[in-house]
N, C-alpha and C positions, 0 to 999 in steps of 0.2 A: 386288643388282642385277649386281655384277661377274661373278657366277657365270653370270647368265643370257646377258651378252654373251659370256662366253668360250666357251659352248656354241654361240653363234650364229657366232662367228669360226671355231670348229672346223669347222662346216659350211661356212663360206665359203671356206676355203683348199683345201677338196676339191671343192666345187661352188659357183659363183657364185650359186646361187638361194636364199641364206639369207634368212630373213624379216627384215622392218624392225622387227619386234616378236616377243614371245613368243607364237606363236600358240596354243600349249596352254594358256597363262595366260589369254588372251583368251576361248578355249573354257570353261575352268573358270569364269571369272567369269559367262559366260551361264549355264552349267549351275546355277550355285549361285543365281543369280537367278531362274530357271525354278522352281528348288525352292520358293524362298520365296514365289513366285507362286502355289503350287499346281498347277504342271505337272510332269509327269514325263519328264526328258531322259536317264533311265537312270542309271549311276553317274556321280558328278561327279569326272570323271578326266581332263578335258581333251581328250579325243579327239572329234571331230567323226563323229557317226554318224547313222544313221536316226532313231533315238529323240530325239537332240537335236535334230536338223531338224523332225521332225513336231512336237515340244512348241514349238519357237520359233515355228513356222508357226501352231500354234493361238493363240498368243498374238499374232501379227500380224493374223491374222483377226479376233480380238476387238478389236484397236484399229484396224480398217479399211484394214489393209495387205494387199497381194497376198503370196502364199507366195514363198518363196526358197530354192533349193537349197543356196545358200552361206552361210556367215556374212557378213552384209553390214553396211554403215556405218549404215544404218537400223535393223537388228536391235541394234546396240551402244547407239545413242543411246536406244532404246527401253527396254532393260532397264535402263540406268543412270538413266534418268528414272523408271521405275517401281519399281526395288528397288535402291536404291543399295548397293554393297559396298566392300569394301577398296580397289578399284582405281578407284572412281568420283572423279572431280575434284571439289572443291568448287563451281568457277565454270564448269560446261561452256558452251562458246560465248564466253567472256570472252577478247577479243583485246586485250592491252596496256592498254585503259581502257575506262571507260565511255564508248561513243561517242557516247549522247545527250548527255551531261554535256560531251564534249570540243566537240560541234558547238557547244553553248550557249557554251561559253568563246570559241571562235574568232569566234563572232557578237558579242561585245561590241567595242564602239568601242575600248577600250584595247588590245585584242589584235588590231587590225588589221595591224600590222607583223608578228606572229607568223605570220598566215595568209598574209600576202604573201610571207614569205621562205621559209616551210616547207612550203607546201602548193601547189607548181606544178602546174598542169593540163596543160602541154604534152603534146601526145598524139604517140605514136612514130609518126614519118612521116607525120605529119598525119591518122592514121586515127581517126575517130570510133568509140567501142567498138560502136555500134549496126551499124557497117558493116565490123568485122572478121569475115571468114568463118571459120567452123568448119574446123578442121584434123582430119579423119577418124583420119589416121595419121600418126606421125613416121617419116619416111623416114631412110635413112642419108645421111648428109652425107659427101661425097669431100672430105676436108680438103686443101686445097694445100700446107698446112704443118702444123706440130705444133701449131697453134692454130686456131680457126675465124675465118676472115676475114670482113670487113665483107659482102662478096658471099654469103657462105655463111650468114650469120646471118640467118634468117627470123623469129625469135622473139622478138628484143628489141623491135621494133615492136609487137607484140600486148601484151607485157608494159607496156611504157611507155603505151600506150594505156589499158590497165587500171588501172595505178597513178594516171594522171592523172584518170581519171573517179572513182577512189576520193577521191582529193583533192578534186574538185569537189564530190562528195557531203558529205565533210567539212566543206567551206566554206559548206555550207547549200544546195545544188542539189539538191532533192529529186528531180528529173527525172533527175538522173545516179545518184542511189541507185537508183532504178528499173532504169537502163541496166545496172548491174553484176549485179543479179538476173537480168534478162533473157537477158544474155550466159551467165552460168552455165548457166541453164536450157537456152540452144540448144546449148550443148556437151554437157550431160548427155544431152539427148534423141539427139544425133547419136551419143552413146557416142564421143566425140573423143578424139584423141591415143593410139589404138591402136598398141602396138609393131609394127614388121615385120621385126624380126631376132632371132635366137635369143641366149639369154644366152651361148652357146658362142662367138659371134662375137667376134673379137679387139677390136674397137672397141665392145663394148656399153656399156662405162663411160661413155664420151663421148656415145653415144646416150641412156643411162639419165640422165646429168646433165641433158641438155636436157628431157628428160620431168619430172625433178623439180624444177628452178626453174620450169618453167610451172605445175606444181601447186602448189607452195608458194605462189605468189603469187596463184592462183586460190583456194585454199582460204582463205587469209587475206582475200582481198577480200570473199569471199562471207561468210565469217564475221564481218568486221567490219559489213558493210552488214546483215546478217540481225538484228543487234542492234536497228535501227530500222526495218526494212522487213518487213511480214508476209510470209510464204511459206506456201502451204498444206501441209498435211501429206503430199499427195501428191508434189508438187513438192519438198518437202524430202528425202522418202525417195529421189526418183529422183536428185537431186544427191548425198546420202551415200553412195549406193550406186555411182554413177560414179566418185566421189573414191575409195573404197575399192578399185574395181577398179583404177584407174590406179596408187594407191600400191602394190598387190600386184605389179603387172607392172614396176614401175621401182625398187623398194627395190633396194639393190645395195652391198655392202661391197666398195671397190676392193682385191682381193687385195694385201697388202704396202703399201699407202699410206693406212692408216687415219688417219694424222695429217695428211692433206692437206684442203683447203677441199673437194674434190671430196667426200670422205667424208662430212663434216659435211652438206654440201648434200643429199647423196642420202638422209639420214635425216630432213630438215625436213619433208617433206610428211607423213609419219606422225606427227611431232610436232604439226604444225598440227590434222591430222585427229583426232589424240587429244584436244586441246582442244575441237574442234567438237563430237564426240559425247560427250565426257566420261569418256574412257577414259585413265588415267594409263599403262598398259601401253604403248600406242603411242608414248608419249613418251619412254619409258626409254632406247631405244637413242641417241636424239640427245643426250640428257643425258651418257650415258657416252662416246659419241665426243668429244663436247665436253671432258669431262675428259680423255681421252686425248690430245686435241691440246695441251691447256695443259701436261700433264705432259711433253710433248716439249720444251717451251721451254729453251733454253740458259741459261746463267748471266746471259748479258748481256740476255735478254729476247727474243731472235729465236726466231722460229719456223723449224725447221730446212727443213721442205719448202717453205715460201713464200720465204724469203729467198734460196734458190738460183736463183731464176726470173728472172734476167737483168734486163734492163729493167723487169720486171713484179714485182720484189720487193716494192715498195711497194705496188702494185696488189693482189697477192695476200695482202700482210699485212694490208693494209686489210679484204680481202675476209673473212679469217679472224676479224678482230676483229668485225666486223659480225654474222658467224654466230654467234659465241659470245655476244655481246650479246643477238642476236635470240631465242636458246635461253633464256638466262638471265631475260630479260624476259617470255617466255612462260611460263616455269615461275614467276616471281613473281606472276602472275596467278592461278595456282593454289595459293599459298601455299606454294612450294618455293624456299627462299633458296640459289641455287647460289653466290652472291657470298660467302658466309660459309665454304662448302667451299673455296673458292678461296684465300680469306685464310688459311684453316689450313694449306693447302699451302704457300703461297706462289707458286705459278703463276697469276699473276692477269692480268686483262686490263690493268691499270694496267702492269705490267712490259712487256707487249707494245707498248703505246702509247708508252711511253718510249723503248723500243729504234727504234721507227718514227721518232720525231722525232730521236732521235740520228742516224739515218741520213739523214733530210731534210736536217737542218742541215749535215752533211757526208757526202757520198756515200761517200766513202773508208772510212767505217767499216761500210758494207754490201757494199763490194765484194768483200772475201774471199770472201763467199757467194755473193754475185750472179754472180761471174764463171764458175761453173758453167754459167750461160745454159741452163737446162733449159727447153726450149719456150717461148722467148720471141724476139720480132722484133728486129733491129737491135742497135744498140750498146748493150751492158748498162752502160756506165760512166753513163749519164743515164738515170733512170728515168722511167715515166710518171706524170703528175700531173695528175688530172683531178677534177672537182666531186664526181661520183658515188662517189669514194672515201670521204668523209667523213660519209656520211649518217648514220652513229651517233653523231655528236658530240652533236646535241640530245638524244638518249636517255640518254647517257652524263651530261651536265649535269643533266638531270632525277632520274637516281638518284644521283649523287654530289655535285652541287652544286659550287662552286668550290674543288675540292680541289687538293693538289699537281699533280696530272696535267693537270687542267684550266689551272691557271696555266702550267704549263709550255707547253701548246699555244698558250695566248694571247701567250706571249713569244718563240714559236719564230720563227727567221728561217731561210728556206728557202736552200738553197745555191744561190749565183749561177748555176750551170750548169743549172738548171731555166729560165733565161730566156734561155740563150745562144741565138745563130742556129742552131747544131746542133740544139738541142732543138725549137726552133719547125719547122726544115726537116722533122725527122722526126716531125711532128705528136704529139709527146710530151707537150705541154701544151696547155691552151686559150688563144686568143690574149688574152682580157681579162684573164688573170691576170698577163700579163707587160708589158702597156702601161705604157711608161715606167720599166720595170725591166731592160731588156737588159744583161745582164752584171752586174747588182748585186745585193746581197741584198735579198730579198722577204720581208717579214713574212707568216707563214700567215695571220693575219687579214685582212690586205689582200689578199692572193690569193683568199680564200674569199668576202671582200665582192664581189670583181670577178666571180667565176665563179658565185657562189651556192652553197648548201650542201647542199641536200636534194636527192637524185636522184630522177629517174624511170628507174629502171634495175634490172635483175635483180641487178647485180653489188653490191648493197649493202642495207643494212637503212635504208630511209627512214623514221628515226623522228621527225622533226620534226613532222609534221602530226599525230601521235596524242600526242607526249610533250613537244614543245618548249616552252620557257617564256619569258616576255619578258625575263628576266634573264640569258638566254645572250649572253656576250660577244660571240660572232660575228653576233649578230643584224644583218640588213642595215638601213642606215639610209634 
């Protein structure tokens, strides 16, 4: 697998249009499946050509699907379903958990606290998903700083509305399940989120990042709800084809910064699409970029590219922890144990979490790295501290239980500077987390119970609604 990614990186550094997956291998998978099904795609050589296209279209016609000029998401799903091969995943369409079973779990009276704590349904900017308008194209954002300001952020309310609606569906509201499907169909019908700038543009990476975080959440939301809500074959094909077009548009290895959270974020839509259509090849670059990011970890557990981010060192460290867990949990659903490989190398999520809490207990530990202040607003000596940073915690607990890292989190006391007047003035924390603790030590548990733990926010992996257990010590009372 590493050889595959090295080849992709070579393309990346000469031209930023490198694929988010090994296209030749995907085509080869299709060709081999066609041969097994009795069609003639020509030589099984991984090259997309007329014979492969015609053979695939013959299969599509036999299955009631319209012809397609390019290799599409619906074609991939079709061949993996009809003729599984070496790259076919064992549980196509499985996202984190059996959604029907999880809904039943959340409906039980004994688990009301889990649902209340971990399935918030607050809608972004008060937008009902039914009223969120289709965005035909992603336009360039003129950034006023090195980061996107609240005024420039048009996409978070959409994602928060989507996540809140999924949570409502998970909580038992069938109407909201239908709303997620209808939302996806509207955007697929409108061929939404088309790019408007060239990959040659200096700011394409920032542009692609917006497209990719939207796609990740849309693919996951649709994939989860589709487990319990029927979609016609024609509608499914339209959605899968739209997803694949946009994944191909926005895949992007940021040259020279492959160990950052952006690099991994840019791979997550292909990973999610791979799970949806049942193709492991689409997952592999995200798995490899995750490994590269963890391998960059310093001896103390800090992640170099995230720890340098000034007041956002904790924010981005949390984001990268979220993403590494997201990949590992998606892989686990397909029988791929990434945590075992982490343990063998010693570059584990646990090490990163423990360094994070070292820094939260005493900000001075993080300052030697944070003072680089790369792309971060305000005073780097006090970090941002928000509820949406720790949405990965329920998933961690579900996976590892009350291990030493979880015990460390439960006993952690946050540096008093997080509730200082300066921090509050700079809006670096949420008010409820500091009530009564101005200038005093604040336990992590107390702050999270005040703020809430599970985010409806694109900057995290909101694991609680799909994985949180009643035994999690952070559970709200």
